[in-house]
LUMLUMRO-135180 format. One record per atom (N, C-alpha, C): x, y, z; residue number from 1. Coordinates in steps of 0.001 Angstrom, whole numbers. Atoms other than C-alpha are relative to their C-alpha. Layout:
BEGIN
(r (X, Y, Z), NUM)
...
This chain:
BEGIN
(r (852, -1035, 644), 1)
(r (10108, -25456, 14794), 1)
(r (-550, 355, -1784), 1)
(r (607, 717, 1477), 2)
(r (7695, -24942, 11955), 2)
(r (264, 1730, -781), 2)
(r (-944, -888, 1274), 3)
(r (9376, -22521, 8932), 3)
(r (-1748, 606, -709), 3)
(r (761, -197, 549), 4)
(r (7433, -19857, 7416), 4)
(r (138, 981, -1111), 4)
(r (83, -697, 1826), 5)
(r (6707, -18873, 3753), 5)
(r (-1044, 967, -248), 5)
(r (1068, -569, 359), 6)
(r (5522, -15846, 2544), 6)
(r (-316, 28, -1426), 6)
(r (-164, 159, 1371), 7)
(r (4083, -16370, -1039), 7)
(r (-926, 1063, -346), 7)
(r (461, -1095, 671), 8)
(r (3365, -13165, -3065), 8)
(r (-256, -92, -1510), 8)
(r (606, -743, 1343), 9)
(r (1473, -12180, -6096), 9)
(r (242, 1325, 71), 9)
(r (-148, -1631, 111), 10)
(r (2863, -8530, -7294), 10)
(r (271, 298, -846), 10)
(r (-243, -72, 1316), 11)
(r (3028, -6729, -9902), 11)
(r (1743, 609, -276), 11)
(r (-1498, -473, -72), 12)
(r (6405, -5114, -11254), 12)
(r (371, 1455, 540), 12)
(r (-319, -976, -645), 13)
(r (6216, -2338, -9639), 13)
(r (-175, 438, 1500), 13)
(r (720, 140, -1474), 14)
(r (5338, -4106, -5805), 14)
(r (-722, -446, 178), 14)
(r (1167, 451, -753), 15)
(r (1845, -4136, -6113), 15)
(r (-897, -1338, 649), 15)
(r (954, 1264, -325), 16)
(r (-10, -7044, -4467), 16)
(r (-1487, -248, 215), 16)
(r (1189, -379, 211), 17)
(r (-3149, -5661, -3961), 17)
(r (-1106, -657, -1038), 17)
(r (1540, 746, 1451), 18)
(r (-6740, -7839, -5512), 18)
(r (593, -446, -1151), 18)
(r (-237, 777, 1283), 19)
(r (-4959, -10045, -7831), 19)
(r (-556, -1007, -1126), 19)
(r (669, 1102, 736), 20)
(r (-7478, -12410, -8235), 20)
(r (-1729, 369, -336), 20)
(r (1129, -547, 531), 21)
(r (-11186, -10246, -8997), 21)
(r (88, 1582, 673), 21)
(r (474, -1776, -96), 22)
(r (-12202, -6769, -9777), 22)
(r (-797, 514, 1961), 22)
(r (827, -609, -1237), 23)
(r (-14315, -7252, -6178), 23)
(r (630, -320, 1252), 23)
(r (-632, 670, -1260), 24)
(r (-11593, -8631, -4008), 24)
(r (444, 778, 1485), 24)
(r (-322, -659, -479), 25)
(r (-10168, -6094, -2171), 25)
(r (338, 1844, -818), 25)
(r (-168, -1851, 449), 26)
(r (-10984, -1909, -3584), 26)
(r (381, 767, 1262), 26)
(r (-105, -747, -523), 27)
(r (-9980, -332, -734), 27)
(r (1135, 1455, -140), 27)
(r (-862, -956, 196), 28)
(r (-8378, 3234, -1075), 28)
(r (-37, 351, -1871), 28)
(r (563, -335, 1428), 29)
(r (-10159, 3304, -4547), 29)
(r (934, -835, -916), 29)
(r (-710, 367, 1562), 30)
(r (-8071, 780, -6171), 30)
(r (-791, -517, -1041), 30)
(r (406, 547, 1825), 31)
(r (-8720, 111, -10066), 31)
(r (-202, -1103, -229), 31)
(r (-535, 745, 756), 32)
(r (-7090, -2595, -10827), 32)
(r (-705, -1353, 150), 32)
(r (134, 1035, -1037), 33)
(r (-8888, -5977, -8912), 33)
(r (404, -1147, -785), 33)
(r (391, 416, 1059), 34)
(r (-8389, -8773, -10882), 34)
(r (1743, -255, -1029), 34)
(r (-811, -506, 1394), 35)
(r (-4521, -7778, -12821), 35)
(r (906, -1082, 2), 35)
(r (-1033, 1462, 26), 36)
(r (-3108, -11737, -12376), 36)
(r (-144, -921, -955), 36)
(r (668, 677, 757), 37)
(r (-5499, -13222, -14463), 37)
(r (92, -351, -1284), 37)
(r (-110, 336, 1430), 38)
(r (-5074, -13392, -17674), 38)
(r (1224, 158, -593), 38)
(r (-1241, -75, 53), 39)
(r (-1412, -13437, -16865), 39)
(r (256, -1940, 628), 39)
(r (-518, 1437, -573), 40)
(r (-1921, -17425, -15506), 40)
(r (-449, -425, -1296), 40)
(r (252, 978, 749), 41)
(r (-1280, -20457, -17503), 41)
(r (676, -902, 639), 41)
(r (-391, 1972, -869), 42)
(r (-568, -24001, -16814), 42)
(r (2026, 352, 6), 42)
(r (-1712, 451, -476), 43)
(r (3749, -23343, -17000), 43)
(r (-94, 1291, 1868), 43)
(r (40, -341, -1424), 44)
(r (2425, -21522, -13178), 44)
(r (-538, -1225, 626), 44)
(r (413, 917, -378), 45)
(r (981, -24502, -12433), 45)
(r (779, -485, 907), 45)
(r (-1107, 980, -789), 46)
(r (4274, -26772, -11356), 46)
(r (465, 788, 1248), 46)
(r (-406, -70, -1427), 47)
(r (5542, -24440, -9192), 47)
(r (-425, 1076, 1139), 47)
(r (1026, -589, -953), 48)
(r (2937, -22571, -7788), 48)
(r (-499, -1304, 950), 48)
(r (659, 1451, -831), 49)
(r (1568, -26002, -6816), 49)
(r (1006, -371, 857), 49)
(r (-503, 934, -1422), 50)
(r (4806, -26891, -4592), 50)
(r (-500, 1165, 940), 50)
(r (-22, -814, -1355), 51)
(r (3648, -23535, -2523), 51)
(r (-1268, -829, 110), 51)
(r (1610, 14, 234), 52)
(r (-44, -23818, -3002), 52)
(r (-443, -1559, 1452), 52)
(r (45, 1158, 20), 53)
(r (47, -27689, -2507), 53)
(r (823, -1137, 1766), 53)
(r (-1127, 859, -1230), 54)
(r (2482, -28659, 609), 54)
(r (-1099, -172, 1481), 54)
(r (1307, -225, -1614), 55)
(r (1326, -29046, 4214), 55)
(r (-154, 1391, 841), 55)
(r (-166, -1514, -851), 56)
(r (770, -25871, 5711), 56)
(r (-1373, 678, 987), 56)
(r (1405, -986, -458), 57)
(r (-1334, -23954, 8431), 57)
(r (371, 1180, -888), 57)
(r (324, -938, -30), 58)
(r (-2248, -20584, 7193), 58)
(r (538, 852, 803), 58)
(r (-13, -1222, -654), 59)
(r (-1321, -17236, 8702), 59)
(r (-643, 1343, -892), 59)
(r (1202, -1214, 783), 60)
(r (-3574, -14169, 7592), 60)
(r (-417, 1106, 848), 60)
(r (666, -1079, -56), 61)
(r (-3932, -10674, 8302), 61)
(r (-1273, 212, 215), 61)
(r (1629, 605, 66), 62)
(r (-7527, -10259, 9152), 62)
(r (-761, 782, -1311), 62)
(r (463, -434, 1080), 63)
(r (-8529, -8372, 6188), 63)
(r (-139, -1442, -1143), 63)
(r (-31, 1241, 1295), 64)
(r (-7585, -11498, 3629), 64)
(r (-1058, -1136, 710), 64)
(r (243, 1267, -427), 65)
(r (-8686, -13826, 6521), 65)
(r (-1977, 559, -355), 65)
(r (1049, -179, 552), 66)
(r (-12343, -11848, 5919), 66)
(r (-361, -511, -1646), 66)
(r (243, 14, 1572), 67)
(r (-11914, -11955, 2163), 67)
(r (20, -1766, -396), 67)
(r (-348, 1888, -554), 68)
(r (-10912, -16320, 2850), 68)
(r (-877, -238, 49), 68)
(r (1383, 913, -707), 69)
(r (-13748, -17140, 4717), 69)
(r (-1226, 463, -344), 69)
(r (491, -537, 992), 70)
(r (-15994, -14917, 2681), 70)
(r (-76, -1182, -1131), 70)
(r (-787, 639, 495), 71)
(r (-14505, -16929, 350), 71)
(r (-85, -1877, -583), 71)
(r (-728, 946, 698), 72)
(r (-13376, -20162, 34), 72)
(r (-1069, -1460, 863), 72)
(r (934, 899, -638), 73)
(r (-16073, -22230, 2632), 73)
(r (-1392, -427, -1207), 73)
(r (1381, -198, 714), 74)
(r (-18826, -21730, -134), 74)
(r (443, -725, -1703), 74)
(r (-597, 593, 1328), 75)
(r (-16074, -23241, -3001), 75)
(r (713, -630, 622), 75)
(r (-1330, 1012, 46), 76)
(r (-15007, -26246, -1505), 76)
(r (644, -1229, -1119), 76)
(r (-476, 493, 953), 77)
(r (-15272, -27638, -4975), 77)
(r (1371, -345, -569), 77)
(r (-1398, -834, 73), 78)
(r (-12077, -26316, -5313), 78)
(r (1082, -822, 507), 78)
(r (-714, 411, -601), 79)
(r (-9129, -28512, -4215), 79)
(r (987, 1235, 1248), 79)
(r (-700, -1072, -696), 80)
(r (-7518, -24960, -2784), 80)
(r (-1131, -482, 1058), 80)
(r (1125, -788, -933), 81)
(r (-11074, -24024, -863), 81)
(r (-142, -1943, 974), 81)
(r (507, 1242, -471), 82)
(r (-11469, -27992, 704), 82)
(r (1179, -265, 981), 82)
(r (-1119, 276, -718), 83)
(r (-7682, -27788, 1947), 83)
(r (-133, 1884, 1340), 83)
(r (-63, -1506, -956), 84)
(r (-8387, -24454, 3569), 84)
(r (-1280, -136, 1272), 84)
(r (1631, -352, -1027), 85)
(r (-11811, -25370, 5378), 85)
(r (1063, -1542, 1083), 85)
(r (-651, 1535, -1264), 86)
(r (-9607, -28591, 7291), 86)
(r (1583, 661, 690), 86)
(r (-1435, -365, -594), 87)
(r (-5986, -26854, 8032), 87)
(r (-715, 991, 771), 87)
(r (-277, -1111, -740), 88)
(r (-5663, -24145, 10770), 88)
(r (154, 1173, -125), 88)
(r (-519, -1565, 847), 89)
(r (-6004, -20244, 9892), 89)
(r (350, 1167, 1118), 89)
(r (-335, -664, -935), 90)
(r (-4057, -18574, 12425), 90)
(r (-21, 2201, -555), 90)
(r (482, -1500, 513), 91)
(r (-5165, -14532, 12464), 91)
(r (779, 897, 1325), 91)
(r (-651, -1463, -709), 92)
(r (-3226, -11398, 13824), 92)
(r (-1445, 1150, -350), 92)
(r (897, -734, -152), 93)
(r (-6150, -9289, 14583), 93)
(r (-84, 1317, 1269), 93)
(r (390, -1000, -1978), 94)
(r (-6849, -6257, 17549), 94)
(r (-1447, -87, 185), 94)
(r (1715, -481, 312), 95)
(r (-10699, -6547, 16485), 95)
(r (-628, -1331, 1518), 95)
(r (614, 864, -888), 96)
(r (-13105, -8483, 19152), 96)
(r (-835, -825, -925), 96)
(r (457, 348, 960), 97)
(r (-14954, -9497, 16449), 97)
(r (332, -1677, 199), 97)
(r (-372, 795, -34), 98)
(r (-15324, -13236, 16397), 98)
(r (880, -1277, -943), 98)
(r (-174, 762, 1331), 99)
(r (-13883, -15707, 13613), 99)
(r (-793, -1159, 441), 99)
(r (987, 1411, -182), 100)
(r (-16875, -18279, 13073), 100)
(r (802, -779, -1240), 100)
(r (-497, 1181, 773), 101)
(r (-14483, -20240, 10284), 101)
(r (621, -1247, 566), 101)
(r (-245, 1391, -612), 102)
(r (-14017, -23719, 11260), 102)
(r (1904, 340, 345), 102)
(r (-1642, -116, 34), 103)
(r (-9876, -24032, 12603), 103)
(r (710, 1213, 327), 103)
(r (-715, -1607, 452), 104)
(r (-9733, -20060, 13034), 104)
(r (141, 19, 1321), 104)
(r (-580, -402, -1329), 105)
(r (-7430, -18998, 15954), 105)
(r (474, 1779, 149), 105)
(r (-410, -1393, -385), 106)
(r (-6920, -15364, 17080), 106)
(r (1486, -5, 91), 106)
(r (-1260, -713, -669), 107)
(r (-3201, -13954, 17745), 107)
(r (-614, 1621, 96), 107)
(r (-99, -1569, 104), 108)
(r (-3488, -10662, 19009), 108)
(r (953, 481, 446), 108)
(r (-1208, -282, -862), 109)
(r (-1158, -8277, 20585), 109)
(r (1026, 141, -1631), 109)
(r (-1260, -39, 1318), 110)
(r (2524, -7398, 18225), 110)
(r (-82, -909, -557), 110)
(r (-123, 916, 1393), 111)
(r (2812, -9270, 14962), 111)
(r (858, -645, 658), 111)
(r (-1602, 679, -282), 112)
(r (6552, -10180, 15638), 112)
(r (-413, -710, 902), 112)
(r (315, 744, -620), 113)
(r (5736, -11903, 18731), 113)
(r (-809, -1100, 294), 113)
(r (962, 1028, 42), 114)
(r (3085, -13592, 18176), 114)
(r (28, -934, -933), 114)
(r (-616, 709, 721), 115)
(r (4564, -15019, 15639), 115)
(r (1001, -664, -47), 115)
(r (-1398, 737, -197), 116)
(r (7929, -15682, 17225), 116)
(r (-985, -1432, 1579), 116)
(r (608, 1316, -1167), 117)
(r (5579, -17850, 20011), 117)
(r (-346, -742, -569), 117)
(r (67, 1192, 905), 118)
(r (4004, -19424, 17241), 118)
(r (855, -978, -628), 118)
(r (-1315, 1065, 1097), 119)
(r (6836, -20706, 15038), 119)
(r (626, -1091, 1037), 119)
(r (-704, 1322, -816), 120)
(r (8185, -23222, 18183), 120)
(r (-1149, -1304, 633), 120)
(r (853, 814, -920), 121)
(r (4935, -24731, 19131), 121)
(r (-15, -1408, -1755), 121)
(r (252, 1181, 1081), 122)
(r (4259, -27987, 17018), 122)
(r (-1328, 76, -1023), 122)
(r (1348, 431, 766), 123)
(r (1923, -28415, 14020), 123)
(r (934, 188, -1182), 123)
(r (-1246, -113, 1315), 124)
(r (2892, -27377, 10560), 124)
(r (638, 1121, -206), 124)
(r (-291, -742, -73), 125)
(r (4603, -25375, 9035), 125)
(r (-900, 1017, -650), 125)
(r (1261, -934, -493), 126)
(r (2833, -21774, 8448), 126)
(r (61, 619, -1855), 126)
(r (-128, -851, 1530), 127)
(r (2096, -19758, 4858), 127)
(r (-1237, 1559, 258), 127)
(r (973, -1213, 375), 128)
(r (1031, -16361, 4335), 128)
(r (-529, 157, -897), 128)
(r (1273, -484, 1246), 129)
(r (-1529, -15420, 1811), 129)
(r (-679, 1451, -154), 129)
(r (247, -1249, -58), 130)
(r (-2329, -11959, 1230), 130)
(r (809, 1053, 404), 130)
(r (-30, -536, -1757), 131)
(r (-2149, -10125, 4159), 131)
(r (1109, 1016, -196), 131)
(r (-1062, -700, 379), 132)
(r (311, -7296, 2895), 132)
(r (220, 757, 1896), 132)
(r (-361, -692, -561), 133)
(r (132, -5728, 6225), 133)
(r (1445, -669, 860), 133)
(r (-890, 879, -1437), 134)
(r (2060, -8345, 8352), 134)
(r (1399, -312, -482), 134)
(r (-1025, 832, 553), 135)
(r (4935, -8647, 5869), 135)
(r (1485, 1011, 452), 135)
(r (-592, -730, -800), 136)
(r (6584, -5329, 7210), 136)
(r (984, -523, 1742), 136)
(r (-762, 38, -1527), 137)
(r (7336, -6279, 11192), 137)
(r (223, -1413, -420), 137)
(r (-277, 1437, -7), 138)
(r (7895, -10004, 10190), 138)
(r (1427, -453, -24), 138)
(r (-976, -97, 574), 139)
(r (10455, -9410, 7766), 139)
(r (1253, 809, 955), 139)
(r (-375, -688, -557), 140)
(r (12036, -6866, 10396), 140)
(r (760, -694, 1060), 140)
(r (-290, 763, -1283), 141)
(r (12317, -9404, 12972), 141)
(r (377, -1097, -791), 141)
(r (-804, 1118, 1160), 142)
(r (14044, -11911, 10828), 142)
(r (-1328, -1510, -705), 142)
(r (1148, 1182, -716), 143)
(r (10599, -14113, 11289), 143)
(r (-224, -1300, -1528), 143)
(r (1085, 256, 911), 144)
(r (9243, -14872, 7501), 144)
(r (1773, -1271, -412), 144)
(r (-489, 482, 711), 145)
(r (11607, -18144, 6446), 145)
(r (633, -401, -1034), 145)
(r (56, -111, 1558), 146)
(r (11222, -18298, 2783), 146)
(r (-337, 1317, -451), 146)
(r (1008, -878, 657), 147)
(r (9829, -15671, 591), 147)
(r (262, -198, -1929), 147)
(r (263, 419, 1302), 148)
(r (8349, -16724, -2657), 148)
(r (-769, 1610, -1525), 148)
(r (596, -1108, -110), 149)
(r (7679, -13530, -4538), 149)
(r (-665, -661, -1527), 149)
(r (40, -718, 1067), 150)
(r (5832, -13943, -8206), 150)
(r (-523, 987, -678), 150)
(r (202, -1622, 306), 151)
(r (6135, -10909, -10488), 151)
(r (-602, -70, -1080), 151)
(r (682, -29, 1087), 152)
(r (3831, -10393, -12974), 152)
(r (184, 1308, -1147), 152)
(r (-942, -1188, 895), 153)
(r (5154, -8308, -16286), 153)
(r (-1464, 811, -271), 153)
(r (982, -1136, 360), 154)
(r (2164, -5088, -15584), 154)
(r (149, 815, 1112), 154)
(r (-411, -1331, -932), 155)
(r (2812, -1571, -13859), 155)
(r (-1558, 525, 703), 155)
(r (1248, -1131, -303), 156)
(r (-210, -49, -11670), 156)
(r (-17, 650, 956), 156)
(r (-214, -1288, -239), 157)
(r (1221, 2579, -10027), 157)
(r (-716, 116, 1304), 157)
(r (316, -89, -1412), 158)
(r (-1084, 2095, -6575), 158)
(r (-282, -1367, 397), 158)
(r (307, 1302, -299), 159)
(r (-2081, 0, -4454), 159)
(r (1261, -347, 1381), 159)
(r (-810, 164, -1016), 160)
(r (-663, -2176, -1392), 160)
(r (1373, -1090, 1), 160)
(r (-1395, 1124, 741), 161)
(r (2846, -3745, -1204), 161)
(r (324, -1052, 1153), 161)
(r (-400, 1484, -1242), 162)
(r (4655, -6527, 1128), 162)
(r (1323, 1410, 628), 162)
(r (-1025, -840, -305), 163)
(r (7186, -3400, 1794), 163)
(r (-614, 1889, 339), 163)
(r (538, -1208, -450), 164)
(r (4662, -309, 3010), 164)
(r (205, -603, 1372), 164)
(r (-191, -513, -1399), 165)
(r (6075, 535, 6423), 165)
(r (1685, -757, 532), 165)
(r (-837, 345, -199), 166)
(r (9274, -231, 8305), 166)
(r (687, -1446, -254), 166)
(r (-1034, 1157, 420), 167)
(r (12066, -3229, 7821), 167)
(r (1125, 505, 99), 167)
(r (-1285, -195, 156), 168)
(r (14825, -3883, 7997), 168)
(r (998, -704, -899), 168)
(r (-1169, 450, 1071), 169)
(r (18118, -4353, 5713), 169)
(r (584, -1510, 116), 169)
(r (-699, 890, -272), 170)
(r (19224, -7507, 4987), 170)
(r (369, -538, -2080), 170)
(r (-455, 676, 1250), 171)
(r (20390, -9906, 1718), 171)
(r (-857, -1407, -208), 171)
(r (1017, 862, 520), 172)
(r (18204, -12706, 83), 172)
(r (1016, -725, -831), 172)
(r (-1235, 888, 721), 173)
(r (20113, -15944, -1287), 173)
(r (-1455, -874, -1295), 173)
(r (1092, 992, 847), 174)
(r (17710, -17460, -4499), 174)
(r (373, -1006, 116), 174)
(r (-45, 1470, 192), 175)
(r (16681, -20763, -4269), 175)
(r (-161, -759, -1081), 175)
(r (779, -429, 1204), 176)
(r (14282, -20933, -7227), 176)
(r (-689, 699, -884), 176)
(r (535, -948, 994), 177)
(r (13580, -19605, -10520), 177)
(r (-811, -779, -1121), 177)
(r (253, 542, 1548), 178)
(r (11453, -20434, -13167), 178)
(r (-1166, 1320, -426), 178)
(r (808, -601, 816), 179)
(r (9637, -18075, -15933), 179)
(r (-1263, -608, -514), 179)
(r (1193, 181, 800), 180)
(r (6329, -18387, -17124), 180)
(r (190, -95, -1898), 180)
(r (-86, -676, 1406), 181)
(r (5430, -18504, -21037), 181)
(r (-652, 1245, 26), 181)
(r (1101, -1836, -560), 182)
(r (3504, -15047, -19873), 182)
(r (698, 1011, 444), 182)
(r (-1252, -945, -960), 183)
(r (6488, -13769, -18602), 183)
(r (-406, 138, 1690), 183)
(r (-240, -116, -1390), 184)
(r (5748, -13874, -15015), 184)
(r (1103, -960, 727), 184)
(r (-1008, 789, -976), 185)
(r (8657, -14837, -12937), 185)
(r (-229, -971, 1639), 185)
(r (417, 715, -1125), 186)
(r (8443, -17002, -9938), 186)
(r (1645, -284, 573), 186)
(r (-1377, 122, -396), 187)
(r (11404, -16663, -7675), 187)
(r (-302, 48, 1679), 187)
(r (-820, 551, -1308), 188)
(r (12422, -18086, -4194), 188)
(r (617, 111, 852), 188)
(r (-1464, -253, 20), 189)
(r (14218, -16655, -1900), 189)
(r (105, -1074, 1449), 189)
(r (-377, 113, -1310), 190)
(r (15782, -17348, 1642), 190)
(r (690, 1213, 665), 190)
(r (-976, -1189, -87), 191)
(r (17536, -15231, 3850), 191)
(r (1704, -157, 355), 191)
(r (-1303, 360, 184), 192)
(r (21272, -14657, 3418), 192)
(r (845, 1065, 1117), 192)
(r (-1102, -1261, -994), 193)
(r (22698, -12087, 6341), 193)
(r (31, 1839, -123), 193)
(r (236, -1533, 119), 194)
(r (23170, -8700, 5983), 194)
(r (233, -107, -1358), 194)
(r (-310, -559, 1432), 195)
(r (23780, -6465, 3168), 195)
(r (1230, -320, -937), 195)
(r (-1732, -797, 662), 196)
(r (27364, -6591, 1177), 196)
(r (-121, 922, -350), 196)
(r (-104, -1391, 390), 197)
(r (28588, -3474, 419), 197)
(r (1459, -350, -754), 197)
(r (-2620, 496, 997), 198)
(r (32384, -3001, -2396), 198)
(r (-528, 1079, -811), 198)
(r (-286, -1212, 268), 199)
(r (32965, -650, -4716), 199)
(r (492, -287, -1577), 199)
(r (-514, 612, 1508), 200)
(r (33259, -1554, -8822), 200)
(r (2032, 1455, -372), 200)
(r (-1112, -901, -177), 201)
(r (36343, 1618, -8435), 201)
(r (1280, -1139, -49), 201)
(r (-1772, 423, 206), 202)
(r (39794, 589, -9981), 202)
(r (1298, 861, 417), 202)
(r (-982, -706, -283), 203)
(r (41675, 3509, -8865), 203)
(r (-580, 677, 1033), 203)
(r (201, -341, -1152), 204)
(r (41839, 5628, -5691), 204)
(r (-686, 1490, -506), 204)
(r (1378, -1243, 153), 205)
(r (39154, 8759, -6106), 205)
(r (1363, 1198, -582), 205)
(r (-66, -1433, 206), 206)
(r (39909, 11947, -7977), 206)
(r (-217, 753, 1129), 206)
(r (197, -762, -872), 207)
(r (40631, 14923, -6495), 207)
(r (-1378, 779, -431), 207)
(r (1315, -585, 22), 208)
(r (37127, 15847, -8123), 208)
(r (-1366, -827, 733), 208)
(r (555, 892, -721), 209)
(r (35856, 12886, -6615), 209)
(r (-202, 421, 1520), 209)
(r (-238, -808, -1573), 210)
(r (37397, 14387, -3037), 210)
(r (-951, 972, 17), 210)
(r (638, -1429, -75), 211)
(r (35648, 17346, -3819), 211)
(r (-1489, -186, 692), 211)
(r (1400, 568, -252), 212)
(r (31961, 16086, -4182), 212)
(r (-46, -899, 958), 212)
(r (49, 1256, -1472), 213)
(r (32906, 13390, -1167), 213)
(r (-300, 1263, 1048), 213)
(r (-35, -1158, -1060), 214)
(r (33542, 16581, 1129), 214)
(r (-1709, 1203, -525), 214)
(r (1206, -927, -192), 215)
(r (30525, 18682, -73), 215)
(r (-1180, -682, 501), 215)
(r (958, 440, -861), 216)
(r (28162, 15967, 647), 216)
(r (174, -312, 1362), 216)
(r (-428, -364, -1488), 217)
(r (29783, 15421, 3783), 217)
(r (-523, 1001, 1175), 217)
(r (201, -1222, -778), 218)
(r (29550, 19033, 4662), 218)
(r (-2220, 603, -183), 218)
(r (1191, 294, -72), 219)
(r (25873, 18439, 3535), 219)
(r (-354, 505, -1317), 219)
(r (506, -1377, 681), 220)
(r (25857, 21063, 515), 220)
(r (-28, -8, -1789), 220)
(r (529, 108, 1416), 221)
(r (25121, 18924, -2389), 221)
(r (-1409, -311, 209), 221)
């Protein structure tokens, strides 16, 4: 069974759009493309290298595929570009437009079903880069085996995020964490089942609390 990792560059308020450059993804008038650049330093190279230098095929949404296929084949002097050139690129899309980048494969239809059918096939593990629209259906279906979130110390106030859409509740287990010299938190999580709940209360509820709960239950709060 292939394992699926989602690796996200994210602002403190949950925006992942266009971290790499001003012209990467200006859709919906996004003004802050390239917001991760000045926070990148050598202290992030090792934890991120564990992700980007691993053995994987890419799983992409169509817009991220378009961005990558326009950039990386023309930057093969970069080790990432050379790697991306030779691995498989699985693209979730409803478009009939041909995928011209070599080793690209179209996955049509429902995203969750397409990925559920792909994971049991023979091949490398899978890595999502960018592709914000893939996260809600894949998280809801429990198909992401590891979620790597790099949280940058910046608030953007607008833009695409991985939780933009329907999703299922669940808890996560932290498996790795590093904080860079510039304050970027590298956090690696794995699914850990249902959301556990509890209470910090040490006494039975007071009459005031019971009265408030009654109002809440009656819709009067």
